[in-house]
mmCIF file as gemmi writes it, N, C-alpha and C atoms, coordinates in Angstrom:
data_model
loop_
_atom_site.group_PDB
_atom_site.id
_atom_site.type_symbol
_atom_site.label_atom_id
_atom_site.label_alt_id
_atom_site.label_comp_id
_atom_site.label_asym_id
_atom_site.label_entity_id
_atom_site.label_seq_id
_atom_site.pdbx_PDB_ins_code
_atom_site.Cartn_x
_atom_site.Cartn_y
_atom_site.Cartn_z
_atom_site.occupancy
_atom_site.B_iso_or_equiv
_atom_site.pdbx_formal_charge
_atom_site.auth_seq_id
_atom_site.auth_asym_id
_atom_site.pdbx_PDB_model_num
ATOM 1 N N . MET Axp A 1 ? -107.109 -160.001 31.991 1 0 ? 1 A 1
ATOM 2 C CA . MET Axp A 1 ? -107.882 -159.482 33.013 1 0 ? 1 A 1
ATOM 3 C C . MET Axp A 1 ? -108.195 -157.972 32.668 1 0 ? 1 A 1
ATOM 4 N N . HIS Axp A 2 ? -109.426 -157.615 32.959 1 0 ? 2 A 1
ATOM 5 C CA . HIS Axp A 2 ? -109.877 -156.227 32.737 1 0 ? 2 A 1
ATOM 6 C C . HIS Axp A 2 ? -109.535 -155.299 33.832 1 0 ? 2 A 1
ATOM 7 N N . HIS Axp A 3 ? -108.998 -154.145 33.412 1 0 ? 3 A 1
ATOM 8 C CA . HIS Axp A 3 ? -108.538 -153.137 34.335 1 0 ? 3 A 1
ATOM 9 C C . HIS Axp A 3 ? -109.324 -151.809 34.186 1 0 ? 3 A 1
ATOM 10 N N . PRO Axp A 4 ? -110.571 -151.721 34.594 1 0 ? 4 A 1
ATOM 11 C CA . PRO Axp A 4 ? -111.343 -150.433 34.449 1 0 ? 4 A 1
ATOM 12 C C . PRO Axp A 4 ? -110.661 -149.249 35.285 1 0 ? 4 A 1
ATOM 13 N N . LEU Axp A 5 ? -110.72 -148.095 34.756 1 0 ? 5 A 1
ATOM 14 C CA . LEU Axp A 5 ? -110.058 -146.98 35.456 1 0 ? 5 A 1
ATOM 15 C C . LEU Axp A 5 ? -110.581 -146.75 36.913 1 0 ? 5 A 1
ATOM 16 N N . VAL Axp A 6 ? -111.858 -146.991 37.086 1 0 ? 6 A 1
ATOM 17 C CA . VAL Axp A 6 ? -112.414 -146.691 38.396 1 0 ? 6 A 1
ATOM 18 C C . VAL Axp A 6 ? -111.85 -147.772 39.412 1 0 ? 6 A 1
ATOM 19 N N . GLU Axp A 7 ? -111.461 -148.96 38.876 1 0 ? 7 A 1
ATOM 20 C CA . GLU Axp A 7 ? -110.751 -149.937 39.716 1 0 ? 7 A 1
ATOM 21 C C . GLU Axp A 7 ? -109.35 -149.693 39.872 1 0 ? 7 A 1
ATOM 22 N N . GLU Axp A 8 ? -108.741 -149.108 38.925 1 0 ? 8 A 1
ATOM 23 C CA . GLU Axp A 8 ? -107.273 -148.841 38.944 1 0 ? 8 A 1
ATOM 24 C C . GLU Axp A 8 ? -107.012 -147.584 39.888 1 0 ? 8 A 1
ATOM 25 N N . PHE Axp A 9 ? -107.945 -146.728 39.878 1 0 ? 9 A 1
ATOM 26 C CA . PHE Axp A 9 ? -107.878 -145.429 40.657 1 0 ? 9 A 1
ATOM 27 C C . PHE Axp A 9 ? -109.053 -145.24 41.57 1 0 ? 9 A 1
ATOM 28 N N . PRO Axp A 10 ? -109.48 -146.084 42.446 1 0 ? 10 A 1
ATOM 29 C CA . PRO Axp A 10 ? -110.701 -145.984 43.178 1 0 ? 10 A 1
ATOM 30 C C . PRO Axp A 10 ? -110.668 -144.694 44.09 1 0 ? 10 A 1
ATOM 31 N N . GLU Axp A 11 ? -109.573 -144.218 44.478 1 0 ? 11 A 1
ATOM 32 C CA . GLU Axp A 11 ? -109.591 -142.945 45.283 1 0 ? 11 A 1
ATOM 33 C C . GLU Axp A 11 ? -109.757 -141.74 44.438 1 0 ? 11 A 1
ATOM 34 N N . TYR Axp A 12 ? -109.839 -141.879 43.156 1 0 ? 12 A 1
ATOM 35 C CA . TYR Axp A 12 ? -110.039 -140.815 42.227 1 0 ? 12 A 1
ATOM 36 C C . TYR Axp A 12 ? -111.429 -141.01 41.435 1 0 ? 12 A 1
ATOM 37 N N . LYS Axp A 13 ? -112.287 -141.714 41.997 1 0 ? 13 A 1
ATOM 38 C CA . LYS Axp A 13 ? -113.574 -142.028 41.37 1 0 ? 13 A 1
ATOM 39 C C . LYS Axp A 13 ? -114.314 -140.685 41.032 1 0 ? 13 A 1
ATOM 40 N N . ASP Axp A 14 ? -114.421 -139.853 41.935 1 0 ? 14 A 1
ATOM 41 C CA . ASP Axp A 14 ? -115.179 -138.559 41.654 1 0 ? 14 A 1
ATOM 42 C C . ASP Axp A 14 ? -114.432 -137.713 40.595 1 0 ? 14 A 1
ATOM 43 N N . GLN Axp A 15 ? -113.131 -137.638 40.787 1 0 ? 15 A 1
ATOM 44 C CA . GLN Axp A 15 ? -112.286 -136.932 39.738 1 0 ? 15 A 1
ATOM 45 C C . GLN Axp A 15 ? -112.455 -137.595 38.345 1 0 ? 15 A 1
ATOM 46 N N . LEU Axp A 16 ? -112.435 -138.799 38.248 1 0 ? 16 A 1
ATOM 47 C CA . LEU Axp A 16 ? -112.489 -139.488 36.969 1 0 ? 16 A 1
ATOM 48 C C . LEU Axp A 16 ? -113.785 -138.995 36.264 1 0 ? 16 A 1
ATOM 49 N N . HIS Axp A 17 ? -114.927 -139.059 36.992 1 0 ? 17 A 1
ATOM 50 C CA . HIS Axp A 17 ? -116.201 -138.713 36.502 1 0 ? 17 A 1
ATOM 51 C C . HIS Axp A 17 ? -116.183 -137.194 36.069 1 0 ? 17 A 1
ATOM 52 N N . ALA Axp A 18 ? -115.734 -136.344 37.044 1 0 ? 18 A 1
ATOM 53 C CA . ALA Axp A 18 ? -115.686 -134.898 36.767 1 0 ? 18 A 1
ATOM 54 C C . ALA Axp A 18 ? -114.89 -134.557 35.485 1 0 ? 18 A 1
ATOM 55 N N . LEU Axp A 19 ? -113.639 -135.125 35.334 1 0 ? 19 A 1
ATOM 56 C CA . LEU Axp A 19 ? -112.872 -134.817 34.165 1 0 ? 19 A 1
ATOM 57 C C . LEU Axp A 19 ? -113.512 -135.487 32.928 1 0 ? 19 A 1
ATOM 58 N N . LYS Axp A 20 ? -114.067 -136.567 32.963 1 0 ? 20 A 1
ATOM 59 C CA . LYS Axp A 20 ? -114.773 -137.095 31.783 1 0 ? 20 A 1
ATOM 60 C C . LYS Axp A 20 ? -115.911 -136.148 31.332 1 0 ? 20 A 1
ATOM 61 N N . MET Axp A 21 ? -116.475 -135.528 32.254 1 0 ? 21 A 1
ATOM 62 C CA . MET Axp A 21 ? -117.65 -134.567 31.919 1 0 ? 21 A 1
ATOM 63 C C . MET Axp A 21 ? -117.119 -133.263 31.423 1 0 ? 21 A 1
ATOM 64 N N . SER Axp A 22 ? -115.983 -132.789 31.935 1 0 ? 22 A 1
ATOM 65 C CA . SER Axp A 22 ? -115.539 -131.451 31.708 1 0 ? 22 A 1
ATOM 66 C C . SER Axp A 22 ? -114.373 -131.297 30.825 1 0 ? 22 A 1
ATOM 67 N N . ASN Axp A 23 ? -113.588 -132.348 30.547 1 0 ? 23 A 1
ATOM 68 C CA . ASN Axp A 23 ? -112.275 -132.193 29.817 1 0 ? 23 A 1
ATOM 69 C C . ASN Axp A 23 ? -112.361 -133.114 28.601 1 0 ? 23 A 1
ATOM 70 N N . SER Axp A 24 ? -112.394 -132.558 27.433 1 0 ? 24 A 1
ATOM 71 C CA . SER Axp A 24 ? -112.546 -133.464 26.267 1 0 ? 24 A 1
ATOM 72 C C . SER Axp A 24 ? -111.3 -134.172 26.046 1 0 ? 24 A 1
ATOM 73 N N . HIS Axp A 25 ? -110.058 -133.664 26.264 1 0 ? 25 A 1
ATOM 74 C CA . HIS Axp A 25 ? -108.861 -134.395 26.09 1 0 ? 25 A 1
ATOM 75 C C . HIS Axp A 25 ? -108.817 -135.618 27.131 1 0 ? 25 A 1
ATOM 76 N N . PHE Axp A 26 ? -109.217 -135.399 28.353 1 0 ? 26 A 1
ATOM 77 C CA . PHE Axp A 26 ? -109.182 -136.478 29.236 1 0 ? 26 A 1
ATOM 78 C C . PHE Axp A 26 ? -110.187 -137.552 28.902 1 0 ? 26 A 1
ATOM 79 N N . ARG Axp A 27 ? -111.399 -137.117 28.475 1 0 ? 27 A 1
ATOM 80 C CA . ARG Axp A 27 ? -112.484 -138.099 27.939 1 0 ? 27 A 1
ATOM 81 C C . ARG Axp A 27 ? -112.002 -138.859 26.797 1 0 ? 27 A 1
ATOM 82 N N . ARG Axp A 28 ? -111.098 -138.25 25.852 1 0 ? 28 A 1
ATOM 83 C CA . ARG Axp A 28 ? -110.564 -138.972 24.77 1 0 ? 28 A 1
ATOM 84 C C . ARG Axp A 28 ? -109.637 -140.116 25.249 1 0 ? 28 A 1
ATOM 85 N N . LEU Axp A 29 ? -108.734 -139.679 26.175 1 0 ? 29 A 1
ATOM 86 C CA . LEU Axp A 29 ? -107.776 -140.69 26.702 1 0 ? 29 A 1
ATOM 87 C C . LEU Axp A 29 ? -108.353 -141.696 27.507 1 0 ? 29 A 1
ATOM 88 N N . ALA Axp A 30 ? -109.404 -141.487 28.259 1 0 ? 30 A 1
ATOM 89 C CA . ALA Axp A 30 ? -110.161 -142.534 28.998 1 0 ? 30 A 1
ATOM 90 C C . ALA Axp A 30 ? -110.819 -143.45 28.055 1 0 ? 30 A 1
ATOM 91 N N . HIS Axp A 31 ? -111.432 -142.917 27.02 1 0 ? 31 A 1
ATOM 92 C CA . HIS Axp A 31 ? -112.086 -143.724 26.084 1 0 ? 31 A 1
ATOM 93 C C . HIS Axp A 31 ? -111.009 -144.719 25.313 1 0 ? 31 A 1
ATOM 94 N N . GLU Axp A 32 ? -109.973 -144.099 24.936 1 0 ? 32 A 1
ATOM 95 C CA . GLU Axp A 32 ? -108.955 -144.915 24.307 1 0 ? 32 A 1
ATOM 96 C C . GLU Axp A 32 ? -108.412 -145.958 25.216 1 0 ? 32 A 1
ATOM 97 N N . TYR Axp A 33 ? -108.182 -145.596 26.514 1 0 ? 33 A 1
ATOM 98 C CA . TYR Axp A 33 ? -107.727 -146.602 27.454 1 0 ? 33 A 1
ATOM 99 C C . TYR Axp A 33 ? -108.767 -147.768 27.53 1 0 ? 33 A 1
ATOM 100 N N . GLU Axp A 34 ? -109.98 -147.387 27.759 1 0 ? 34 A 1
ATOM 101 C CA . GLU Axp A 34 ? -110.993 -148.332 27.908 1 0 ? 34 A 1
ATOM 102 C C . GLU Axp A 34 ? -111.09 -149.444 26.789 1 0 ? 34 A 1
ATOM 103 N N . GLY Axp A 35 ? -110.989 -148.733 25.503 1 0 ? 35 A 1
ATOM 104 C CA . GLY Axp A 35 ? -111.038 -149.654 24.325 1 0 ? 35 A 1
ATOM 105 C C . GLY Axp A 35 ? -109.853 -150.564 24.233 1 0 ? 35 A 1
ATOM 106 N N . ILE Axp A 36 ? -108.668 -150.124 24.554 1 0 ? 36 A 1
ATOM 107 C CA . ILE Axp A 36 ? -107.493 -151.011 24.586 1 0 ? 36 A 1
ATOM 108 C C . ILE Axp A 36 ? -107.513 -151.924 25.698 1 0 ? 36 A 1
ATOM 109 N N . ASP Axp A 37 ? -107.977 -151.536 26.887 1 0 ? 37 A 1
ATOM 110 C CA . ASP Axp A 37 ? -108.21 -152.506 27.96 1 0 ? 37 A 1
ATOM 111 C C . ASP Axp A 37 ? -109.104 -153.67 27.55 1 0 ? 37 A 1
ATOM 112 N N . LYS Axp A 38 ? -110.185 -153.281 26.905 1 0 ? 38 A 1
ATOM 113 C CA . LYS Axp A 38 ? -111.104 -154.392 26.512 1 0 ? 38 A 1
ATOM 114 C C . LYS Axp A 38 ? -110.456 -155.298 25.454 1 0 ? 38 A 1
ATOM 115 N N . SER Axp A 39 ? -109.678 -154.768 24.657 1 0 ? 39 A 1
ATOM 116 C CA . SER Axp A 39 ? -109.006 -155.556 23.634 1 0 ? 39 A 1
ATOM 117 C C . SER Axp A 39 ? -107.992 -156.539 24.261 1 0 ? 39 A 1
ATOM 118 N N . VAL Axp A 40 ? -107.229 -156.047 25.278 1 0 ? 40 A 1
ATOM 119 C CA . VAL Axp A 40 ? -106.277 -156.825 26.05 1 0 ? 40 A 1
ATOM 120 C C . VAL Axp A 40 ? -107.023 -157.985 26.789 1 0 ? 40 A 1
ATOM 121 N N . ALA Axp A 41 ? -108.09 -157.63 27.515 1 0 ? 41 A 1
ATOM 122 C CA . ALA Axp A 41 ? -108.822 -158.68 28.202 1 0 ? 41 A 1
ATOM 123 C C . ALA Axp A 41 ? -109.416 -159.706 27.288 1 0 ? 41 A 1
ATOM 124 N N . ARG Axp A 42 ? -109.899 -159.342 26.075 1 0 ? 42 A 1
ATOM 125 C CA . ARG Axp A 42 ? -110.488 -160.306 25.192 1 0 ? 42 A 1
ATOM 126 C C . ARG Axp A 42 ? -109.293 -161.177 24.572 1 0 ? 42 A 1
ATOM 127 N N . ALA Axp A 43 ? -108.181 -160.65 24.373 1 0 ? 43 A 1
ATOM 128 C CA . ALA Axp A 43 ? -107.074 -161.463 23.955 1 0 ? 43 A 1
ATOM 129 C C . ALA Axp A 43 ? -106.596 -162.406 25.05 1 0 ? 43 A 1
ATOM 130 N N . GLU Axp A 44 ? -106.469 -161.906 26.232 1 0 ? 44 A 1
ATOM 131 C CA . GLU Axp A 44 ? -106.052 -162.749 27.262 1 0 ? 44 A 1
ATOM 132 C C . GLU Axp A 44 ? -107.038 -163.837 27.652 1 0 ? 44 A 1
ATOM 133 N N . GLN Axp A 45 ? -108.258 -163.703 27.4 1 0 ? 45 A 1
ATOM 134 C CA . GLN Axp A 45 ? -109.382 -164.67 27.647 1 0 ? 45 A 1
ATOM 135 C C . GLN Axp A 45 ? -109.471 -165.66 26.483 1 0 ? 45 A 1
ATOM 136 N N . GLY Axp A 46 ? -108.796 -165.38 25.438 1 0 ? 46 A 1
ATOM 137 C CA . GLY Axp A 46 ? -108.955 -166.236 24.307 1 0 ? 46 A 1
ATOM 138 C C . GLY Axp A 46 ? -110.087 -165.983 23.443 1 0 ? 46 A 1
ATOM 139 N N . ILE Axp A 47 ? -110.801 -164.925 23.613 1 0 ? 47 A 1
ATOM 140 C CA . ILE Axp A 47 ? -111.978 -164.478 22.809 1 0 ? 47 A 1
ATOM 141 C C . ILE Axp A 47 ? -111.536 -163.996 21.453 1 0 ? 47 A 1
ATOM 142 N N . GLU Axp A 48 ? -110.356 -163.228 21.414 1 0 ? 48 A 1
ATOM 143 C CA . GLU Axp A 48 ? -109.742 -162.83 20.128 1 0 ? 48 A 1
ATOM 144 C C . GLU Axp A 48 ? -108.333 -163.342 20.08 1 0 ? 48 A 1
ATOM 145 N N . THR Axp A 49 ? -107.99 -163.785 18.927 1 0 ? 49 A 1
ATOM 146 C CA . THR Axp A 49 ? -106.563 -164.324 18.763 1 0 ? 49 A 1
ATOM 147 C C . THR Axp A 49 ? -105.729 -163.327 18.232 1 0 ? 49 A 1
ATOM 148 N N . VAL Axp A 50 ? -104.682 -163.019 18.885 1 0 ? 50 A 1
ATOM 149 C CA . VAL Axp A 50 ? -103.704 -161.971 18.527 1 0 ? 50 A 1
ATOM 150 C C . VAL Axp A 50 ? -102.228 -162.571 18.692 1 0 ? 50 A 1
ATOM 151 N N . ASN Axp A 51 ? -101.381 -162.1 18.001 1 0 ? 51 A 1
ATOM 152 C CA . ASN Axp A 51 ? -100 -162.601 18.216 1 0 ? 51 A 1
ATOM 153 C C . ASN Axp A 51 ? -99.303 -161.83 19.381 1 0 ? 51 A 1
ATOM 154 N N . ASP Axp A 52 ? -98.352 -162.485 20.004 1 0 ? 52 A 1
ATOM 155 C CA . ASP Axp A 52 ? -97.632 -162.019 21.228 1 0 ? 52 A 1
ATOM 156 C C . ASP Axp A 52 ? -97.092 -160.609 21.055 1 0 ? 52 A 1
ATOM 157 N N . ASP Axp A 53 ? -96.569 -160.204 19.927 1 0 ? 53 A 1
ATOM 158 C CA . ASP Axp A 53 ? -96.023 -158.908 19.692 1 0 ? 53 A 1
ATOM 159 C C . ASP Axp A 53 ? -97.094 -157.889 19.753 1 0 ? 53 A 1
ATOM 160 N N . TYR Axp A 54 ? -98.262 -158.121 19.204 1 0 ? 54 A 1
ATOM 161 C CA . TYR Axp A 54 ? -99.336 -157.191 19.229 1 0 ? 54 A 1
ATOM 162 C C . TYR Axp A 54 ? -99.844 -156.907 20.553 1 0 ? 54 A 1
ATOM 163 N N . LEU Axp A 55 ? -100.069 -158.126 21.384 1 0 ? 55 A 1
ATOM 164 C CA . LEU Axp A 55 ? -100.573 -157.981 22.677 1 0 ? 55 A 1
ATOM 165 C C . LEU Axp A 55 ? -99.53 -157.144 23.518 1 0 ? 55 A 1
ATOM 166 N N . SER Axp A 56 ? -98.314 -157.436 23.389 1 0 ? 56 A 1
ATOM 167 C CA . SER Axp A 56 ? -97.264 -156.705 24.12 1 0 ? 56 A 1
ATOM 168 C C . SER Axp A 56 ? -97.389 -155.129 23.841 1 0 ? 56 A 1
ATOM 169 N N . GLU Axp A 57 ? -97.629 -154.786 22.538 1 0 ? 57 A 1
ATOM 170 C CA . GLU Axp A 57 ? -97.715 -153.448 22.156 1 0 ? 57 A 1
ATOM 171 C C . GLU Axp A 57 ? -98.956 -152.728 22.713 1 0 ? 57 A 1
ATOM 172 N N . ILE Axp A 58 ? -100.082 -153.469 22.687 1 0 ? 58 A 1
ATOM 173 C CA . ILE Axp A 58 ? -101.248 -152.808 23.277 1 0 ? 58 A 1
ATOM 174 C C . ILE Axp A 58 ? -101.253 -152.689 24.738 1 0 ? 58 A 1
ATOM 175 N N . LYS Axp A 59 ? -100.532 -153.692 25.356 1 0 ? 59 A 1
ATOM 176 C CA . LYS Axp A 59 ? -100.323 -153.478 26.829 1 0 ? 59 A 1
ATOM 177 C C . LYS Axp A 59 ? -99.558 -152.318 27.154 1 0 ? 59 A 1
ATOM 178 N N . LYS Axp A 60 ? -98.393 -152.11 26.385 1 0 ? 60 A 1
ATOM 179 C CA . LYS Axp A 60 ? -97.499 -150.904 26.612 1 0 ? 60 A 1
ATOM 180 C C . LYS Axp A 60 ? -98.45 -149.627 26.381 1 0 ? 60 A 1
ATOM 181 N N . GLU Axp A 61 ? -99.23 -149.581 25.385 1 0 ? 61 A 1
ATOM 182 C CA . GLU Axp A 61 ? -100.062 -148.433 25.061 1 0 ? 61 A 1
ATOM 183 C C . GLU Axp A 61 ? -101.112 -148.194 26.252 1 0 ? 61 A 1
ATOM 184 N N . ARG Axp A 62 ? -101.606 -149.278 26.751 1 0 ? 62 A 1
ATOM 185 C CA . ARG Axp A 62 ? -102.562 -149.12 27.936 1 0 ? 62 A 1
ATOM 186 C C . ARG Axp A 62 ? -101.85 -148.615 29.195 1 0 ? 62 A 1
ATOM 187 N N . LEU Axp A 63 ? -100.605 -149.027 29.374 1 0 ? 63 A 1
ATOM 188 C CA . LEU Axp A 63 ? -99.91 -148.475 30.473 1 0 ? 63 A 1
ATOM 189 C C . LEU Axp A 63 ? -99.487 -147.022 30.302 1 0 ? 63 A 1
ATOM 190 N N . HIS Axp A 64 ? -99.145 -146.609 28.934 1 0 ? 64 A 1
ATOM 191 C CA . HIS Axp A 64 ? -98.857 -145.296 28.702 1 0 ? 64 A 1
ATOM 192 C C . HIS Axp A 64 ? -100.062 -144.369 29.01 1 0 ? 64 A 1
ATOM 193 N N . LEU Axp A 65 ? -101.253 -144.842 28.523 1 0 ? 65 A 1
ATOM 194 C CA . LEU Axp A 65 ? -102.473 -144.099 28.69 1 0 ? 65 A 1
ATOM 195 C C . LEU Axp A 65 ? -102.821 -143.897 30.152 1 0 ? 65 A 1
ATOM 196 N N . LYS Axp A 66 ? -102.576 -144.995 30.841 1 0 ? 66 A 1
ATOM 197 C CA . LYS Axp A 66 ? -102.857 -145.018 32.336 1 0 ? 66 A 1
ATOM 198 C C . LYS Axp A 66 ? -102.016 -143.977 33.064 1 0 ? 66 A 1
ATOM 199 N N . ASP Axp A 67 ? -100.735 -143.891 32.721 1 0 ? 67 A 1
ATOM 200 C CA . ASP Axp A 67 ? -99.802 -142.93 33.213 1 0 ? 67 A 1
ATOM 201 C C . ASP Axp A 67 ? -100.232 -141.513 32.935 1 0 ? 67 A 1
ATOM 202 N N . LEU Axp A 68 ? -100.626 -141.24 31.705 1 0 ? 68 A 1
ATOM 203 C CA . LEU Axp A 68 ? -101.177 -139.881 31.336 1 0 ? 68 A 1
ATOM 204 C C . LEU Axp A 68 ? -102.395 -139.566 32.119 1 0 ? 68 A 1
ATOM 205 N N . ILE Axp A 69 ? -103.308 -140.483 32.243 1 0 ? 69 A 1
ATOM 206 C CA . ILE Axp A 69 ? -104.539 -140.365 32.953 1 0 ? 69 A 1
ATOM 207 C C . ILE Axp A 69 ? -104.241 -140.012 34.458 1 0 ? 69 A 1
ATOM 208 N N . PHE Axp A 70 ? -103.367 -140.82 34.99 1 0 ? 70 A 1
ATOM 209 C CA . PHE Axp A 70 ? -102.97 -140.579 36.395 1 0 ? 70 A 1
ATOM 210 C C . PHE Axp A 70 ? -102.342 -139.226 36.64 1 0 ? 70 A 1
ATOM 211 N N . GLN Axp A 71 ? -101.491 -138.792 35.718 1 0 ? 71 A 1
ATOM 212 C CA . GLN Axp A 71 ? -100.952 -137.448 35.849 1 0 ? 71 A 1
ATOM 213 C C . GLN Axp A 71 ? -101.998 -136.314 35.84 1 0 ? 71 A 1
ATOM 214 N N . MET Axp A 72 ? -102.97 -136.545 34.991 1 0 ? 72 A 1
ATOM 215 C CA . MET Axp A 72 ? -104.099 -135.512 34.979 1 0 ? 72 A 1
ATOM 216 C C . MET Axp A 72 ? -104.889 -135.59 36.186 1 0 ? 72 A 1
ATOM 217 N N . LEU Axp A 73 ? -105.101 -136.798 36.722 1 0 ? 73 A 1
ATOM 218 C CA . LEU Axp A 73 ? -105.813 -136.833 37.996 1 0 ? 73 A 1
ATOM 219 C C . LEU Axp A 73 ? -105.124 -136.247 39.144 1 0 ? 73 A 1
ATOM 220 N N . ARG Axp A 74 ? -103.896 -136.468 39.152 1 0 ? 74 A 1
ATOM 221 C CA . ARG Axp A 74 ? -103.11 -135.861 40.327 1 0 ? 74 A 1
ATOM 222 C C . ARG Axp A 74 ? -102.969 -134.371 40.221 1 0 ? 74 A 1
ATOM 223 N N . ASN Axp A 75 ? -102.9 -133.85 39.057 1 0 ? 75 A 1
ATOM 224 C CA . ASN Axp A 75 ? -102.842 -132.449 38.786 1 0 ? 75 A 1
ATOM 225 C C . ASN Axp A 75 ? -104.139 -131.657 38.909 1 0 ? 75 A 1
ATOM 226 N N . GLN Axp A 76 ? -105.272 -132.337 39.045 1 0 ? 76 A 1
ATOM 227 C CA . GLN Axp A 76 ? -106.532 -131.618 39.006 1 0 ? 76 A 1
ATOM 228 C C . GLN Axp A 76 ? -106.709 -130.948 40.332 1 0 ? 76 A 1
């Protein structure tokens, strides 16, 4: 299942956009999150074949990035 940041943090929609436009570090984190999220979704849908260990690792990385992004949103 796909988890776009705007759906994960709907209450921060404006801040997400503002930070993407003004903060290169945040923009990089968001871009990395979106790429990993798409990879997870493709694996879960069977579009891409990956082993369970890899899927578990990229899910952990997606969660880590989501936590970092949330901290930045809260502190803005």
